[in-house]
C-alpha positions in Angstrom: -48.7 80.8 -5.1 -46.9 78.4 -8.0 -44.8 74.7 -7.7 -42.1 73.2 -8.9 -41.9 70.0 -10.3 -38.4 68.2 -10.1 -38.1 64.8 -12.4 -36.1 62.0 -11.6 -35.7 60.2 -14.7 -34.3 57.0 -13.5 -35.4 53.4 -12.5 -33.2 50.3 -11.5 -35.9 48.3 -14.1 -38.8 50.1 -16.3 -42.4 48.7 -15.8 -44.2 47.1 -18.5 -47.3 49.8 -18.9 -45.0 52.9 -18.0 -44.6 55.7 -21.0 -43.1 58.6 -18.6 -39.5 59.5 -19.8 -37.1 56.8 -17.4 -33.5 55.2 -18.1 -31.6 52.7 -16.5 -28.5 54.7 -17.0 -27.3 55.7 -13.4 -24.0 56.6 -14.4 -25.2 60.0 -15.0 -26.8 60.4 -11.9 -24.2 63.0 -11.1 -23.9 64.6 -14.0 -27.2 64.7 -14.2 -28.1 66.4 -10.7 -26.1 69.2 -11.4 -27.6 70.3 -14.7 -30.6 70.1 -12.7 -29.5 72.5 -10.8 -28.3 74.7 -13.3 -31.7 74.2 -14.8 -33.1 75.4 -11.6 -31.4 78.9 -11.7 -31.5 79.6 -15.1 -35.7 79.6 -14.7 -35.6 81.1 -12.1 -37.5 84.4 -13.9 -40.5 81.7 -15.6 -42.4 82.2 -12.4 -42.2 86.1 -11.7 -41.7 85.4 -8.6 -44.4 83.9 -6.8 -44.4 82.1 -3.8 -43.6 78.5 -3.9 -46.5 76.5 -2.0 -45.4 72.7 -3.7 -42.0 70.4 -4.4 -43.0 67.4 -6.0 -40.3 65.0 -7.2 -41.9 62.8 -9.9 -40.5 60.2 -12.3 -38.4 57.9 -13.2 -37.8 56.6 -9.5 -37.1 59.2 -7.3 -36.5 57.3 -4.3 -33.2 56.5 -6.8 -31.5 58.7 -4.9 -29.2 59.4 -2.1 -29.0 61.5 0.4 -26.3 64.4 -1.2 -28.8 64.4 -4.1 -32.0 65.8 -2.5 -29.5 67.9 -0.1 -27.7 69.7 -3.7 -31.5 69.8 -5.4 -33.0 71.4 -1.6 -30.3 73.1 -1.7 -30.9 75.2 -4.8 -34.3 75.2 -4.7 -34.0 77.3 -1.0 -32.0 79.4 -2.6 -33.4 80.5 -5.7 -37.0 80.4 -4.6 -37.4 80.2 -1.6 -39.4 77.4 0.2 -40.8 79.3 3.5 -44.3 79.2 1.6 -43.9 75.4 0.9 -46.6 73.8 2.8 -46.4 70.3 0.5 -43.2 68.4 -1.0 -43.9 65.5 -2.1 -41.3 61.9 -2.9 -42.6 59.5 -5.2 -41.3 56.2 -4.5 -41.2 52.2 -4.6 -42.0 50.3 -1.9 -39.0 48.5 -2.2 -36.8 51.2 -1.7 -38.4 52.8 1.3 -36.0 50.3 4.3 -36.3 51.4 7.3 -32.3 53.0 6.7 -34.2 55.5 3.9 -36.9 56.5 5.5 -34.6 57.6 8.4 -32.6 59.4 6.1 -36.1 60.8 4.4 -37.1 62.3 8.0 -33.7 64.7 8.1 -35.0 65.7 4.5 -37.8 68.8 3.9 -40.4 65.9 3.0 -43.7 66.2 4.2 -45.7 63.7 1.2 -44.4 60.8 0.2 -46.8 59.0 -2.6 -46.1 55.2 -3.4 -46.6 53.0 -6.5 -48.5 50.3 -5.2 -50.8 49.3 -8.4 -52.0 46.3 -6.8 -51.8 43.8 -4.4 -51.8 40.6 -6.2 -48.4 38.8 -6.6 -48.6 37.1 -10.3 -50.0 40.5 -11.6 -46.9 43.0 -9.5 -44.5 40.1 -11.4 -46.4 40.4 -14.6 -46.0 44.2 -14.6 -42.0 43.8 -13.6 -42.8 45.5 -10.3 -39.6 45.4 -7.7 -41.9 44.7 -4.9 -44.2 42.8 -3.1 -47.8 43.0 -1.7 -45.7 42.4 1.6 -43.2 45.0 1.3 -45.1 47.7 0.3 -47.5 46.8 3.8 -43.8 47.3 5.7 -43.2 50.4 4.4 -45.8 52.6 4.8 -45.8 51.3 8.3 -42.1 52.1 8.6 -43.2 55.4 7.1 -46.3 55.8 10.0 -43.0 54.8 12.7 -40.7 57.8 11.3 -43.7 60.1 11.6 -45.4 61.0 7.8 -48.6 61.7 8.5 -49.6 62.2 4.7 -49.5 58.9 2.5 -50.6 58.5 -0.5 -50.5 55.6 -2.5 -51.4 54.4 -5.9 -54.0 51.1 -7.7 -54.6 50.1 -11.0 -57.7 48.2 -12.5 -58.5 47.0 -15.8 -55.2 44.8 -15.4 -54.5 41.8 -17.8 -56.9 38.6 -15.9 -58.6 40.6 -12.5 -61.7 40.4 -12.2 -64.0 42.4 -9.9 -63.6 39.8 -6.4 -59.7 41.2 -7.2 -60.2 44.1 -7.4 -62.2 43.9 -4.6 -59.4 42.3 -2.7 -56.8 45.5 -3.2 -59.4 48.1 -2.3 -59.9 46.5 0.8 -56.2 46.2 1.5 -56.0 49.8 0.8 -59.0 50.9 3.0 -57.0 49.2 6.0 -53.8 51.1 5.2 -55.5 53.9 6.6 -53.5 56.4 4.1 -54.7 59.7 3.8 -54.9 59.8 -0.3 -55.6 57.1 -2.8 -55.2 57.4 -6.8 -56.4 54.8 -9.1 -56.2 54.7 -12.3 -57.6 52.5 -15.2 -54.5 50.3 -17.2 -53.5 52.2 -20.9 -51.7 50.6 -23.4 -49.7 53.7 -24.7 -47.6 52.8 -28.0 -44.6 52.1 -27.5 -44.7 49.9 -24.0 -44.0 46.3 -23.4 -47.4 45.8 -22.5 -49.1 47.0 -25.9 -46.9 44.5 -27.9 -47.6 41.8 -25.7 -51.4 42.6 -26.4 -50.5 43.7 -29.8 -49.3 40.1 -29.9 -51.9 38.6 -27.9 -49.9 36.8 -25.3 -52.4 39.0 -23.0 -56.1 40.3 -23.1 -57.7 43.1 -22.0 -60.4 43.3 -19.7 -63.6 44.1 -21.8 -66.1 47.0 -20.7 -67.9 45.6 -18.2 -64.9 46.1 -15.9 -66.1 49.7 -15.8 -68.2 48.3 -12.5 -64.7 48.8 -11.4 -65.1 52.5 -11.3 -68.2 52.1 -8.9 -66.6 49.8 -7.0 -64.1 52.3 -6.2 -66.4 54.9 -5.4 -68.5 52.7 -3.2 -65.8 51.6 -1.6 -63.5 54.5 -1.1 -67.0 57.1 -0.2 -68.1 53.9 2.0 -64.3 54.6 4.3 -65.1 58.4 4.9 -62.6 59.5 1.6 -63.7 62.4 -1.0 -63.6 61.7 -4.2 -62.1 65.2 -5.1 -60.9 64.6 -8.8 -61.7 62.0 -11.4 -59.2 59.4 -10.0 -58.0 60.4 -6.6 -59.7 60.8 -3.0 -58.2 61.9 -0.4 -59.1 61.6 3.3 -60.7 65.2 4.4 -59.1 68.0 3.0 -56.4 65.9 2.5 -55.6 66.4 -1.0 -52.7 66.6 -3.3 -52.1 70.3 -3.6 -49.6 70.2 -5.9 -51.5 68.0 -8.5 -54.4 70.4 -7.5 -52.8 73.3 -9.4 -52.3 71.7 -12.2 -56.5 71.1 -12.6 -56.8 74.7 -11.2 -54.6 76.3 -13.7 -51.7 77.8 -10.8 -48.8 77.7 -12.6 -45.7 75.5 -12.0 -42.0 75.0 -12.7 -40.9 71.9 -14.5 -37.2 71.0 -14.2 -35.2 67.8 -16.0 -36.2 66.1 -19.5 -39.7 65.5 -20.9 -40.8 68.1 -17.6 -43.6 70.4 -18.7 -43.8 73.6 -17.3 -46.9 76.1 -17.4 -47.3 79.9 -16.5 -50.8 80.6 -17.7 -49.7 82.3 -20.9 -47.2 79.3 -22.2 -46.6 75.2 -22.0 -42.9 74.6 -22.3 -41.8 70.8 -22.0 -37.4 69.8 -22.2 -36.2 67.4 -24.1 -37.2 63.4 -23.5 -33.5 62.5 -23.2 -31.2 62.2 -20.8 -28.3 62.9 -22.7 -29.7 65.4 -24.8 -31.1 67.6 -22.0 -27.7 67.1 -19.8 -26.0 68.4 -23.0 -28.5 71.3 -24.0 -27.7 72.3 -20.6 -24.4 72.3 -19.9 -23.8 74.2 -23.6 -26.0 77.1 -22.1 -29.0 76.4 -24.9 -31.6 74.3 -22.7 -33.8 71.7 -25.4 -37.3 73.0 -25.2 -40.4 73.4 -26.9 -42.8 75.7 -26.3 -46.8 76.7 -27.1 -48.1 79.4 -27.1 -51.6 79.4 -25.2 -54.6 81.7 -27.0 -57.9 82.3 -25.0 -59.5 79.7 -26.4 -57.3 77.4 -25.8 -57.1 77.9 -22.3 -60.5 78.1 -21.9 -61.1 74.4 -23.4 -58.3 73.8 -20.8 -60.0 75.1 -17.9 -63.7 73.5 -18.6 -61.3 70.0 -19.3 -60.0 69.9 -16.1 -62.4 71.6 -13.6 -64.8 69.9 -14.6 -62.5 66.3 -13.7 -62.3 67.7 -9.9 -65.2 68.2 -7.2 -64.6 72.2 -7.0 -66.1 72.5 -11.1 -66.5 75.2 -13.4 -66.4 78.4 -11.7 -69.0 80.5 -14.3 -68.2 83.5 -12.6 -64.6 82.9 -13.1 -65.7 81.8 -17.0 -66.6 85.2 -17.6 -63.7 87.1 -15.4 -61.0 85.2 -17.1 -62.3 84.1 -20.4 -65.1 87.9 -21.0 -68.7 87.3 -21.8 -68.4 85.5 -25.2 -67.3 82.4 -23.6 -69.0 82.1 -20.3 -72.8 82.2 -22.5 -71.2 79.7 -24.6 -69.9 77.1 -22.0 -74.1 77.9 -20.1 -75.1 77.2 -24.1 -72.9 73.4 -24.8 -73.7 73.1 -20.7 -77.6 72.9 -21.3 -78.1 69.9 -22.7 -76.2 68.0 -19.8 -78.2 69.4 -17.3 -81.9 68.8 -18.7 -80.1 65.0 -18.4 -78.9 65.0 -15.2 -75.4 64.6 -16.4 -74.0 68.1 -15.4 -76.1 69.5 -12.2 -75.8 73.4 -10.9 -74.2 74.4 -7.5 -74.0 78.4 -7.2 -72.8 79.6 -10.4 -70.6 76.1 -10.5 -71.2 73.0 -12.7 -70.2 69.7 -11.1 -70.3 66.6 -13.1 
């Protein structure tokens, strides 16, 4: 099985913390959709005819696309790769885009999972982050999705935000639990160089939360655990069985094709990534010379990535798979490196698997 990631780089406005590639140049949208479909066609061989199990539209803001845009992309994917095995098809969306009309339109398309960036329910913080929605719009959007028949909804939260208190974070968690969504992702704010929030931090217009805010991760685990969510990856929680299949494929080393500017691809042997420029991407596709870089993954690199990503998940590191995929020497190395952490109880062994 394999996955397809579609990067939609368009945003109405840019959030001050975001370092993903995006642009407000929506006048290039039609030209971009044509280039994207061309890339999907020309890279058919990358996944070696593996059946497509997941399709994920990320961004940017994919909910800036119209019905005809989605139809063109889905038609291309169906013709080139087939969609009969696609069990999970996700759209990232902004709450204020999910009007009644837009949600009704989405129901005519193959989407069966919606991932919504709420980040916080606190009005002043949403304004600081330059988010376009307010808490009421986020809540209303979830109700509209439910009424339209969506039964797999994920929301994103951010903690460690400027001026955040334990009480405010607890209110965000309680509000999220009250929405009864299937999946919740929660990430600690990072100040990425080049973002506006990083510049604000450097100029002392805002302050970073102190290290004691780590207790908020404990509150996150306790609150969502008590509400019946499984903590299946460091930053991800779901109702039983409702984990993100697409993102889990990343952590399990399952191949995926990424199309669009800055999109990454992985086929177990190489990792590729497209140029992080909308204009450069379109030009290179139209000229038949896709602008990208490639990294050849040797055995040690693949081993290190497997350990790093697997330890993030509730499934952990399989020593049996480690030996099958990387050989006896690296399996023994893994056991040796794990020993002190098993002794200090930072790791535990269940059957042949190492877990945090």
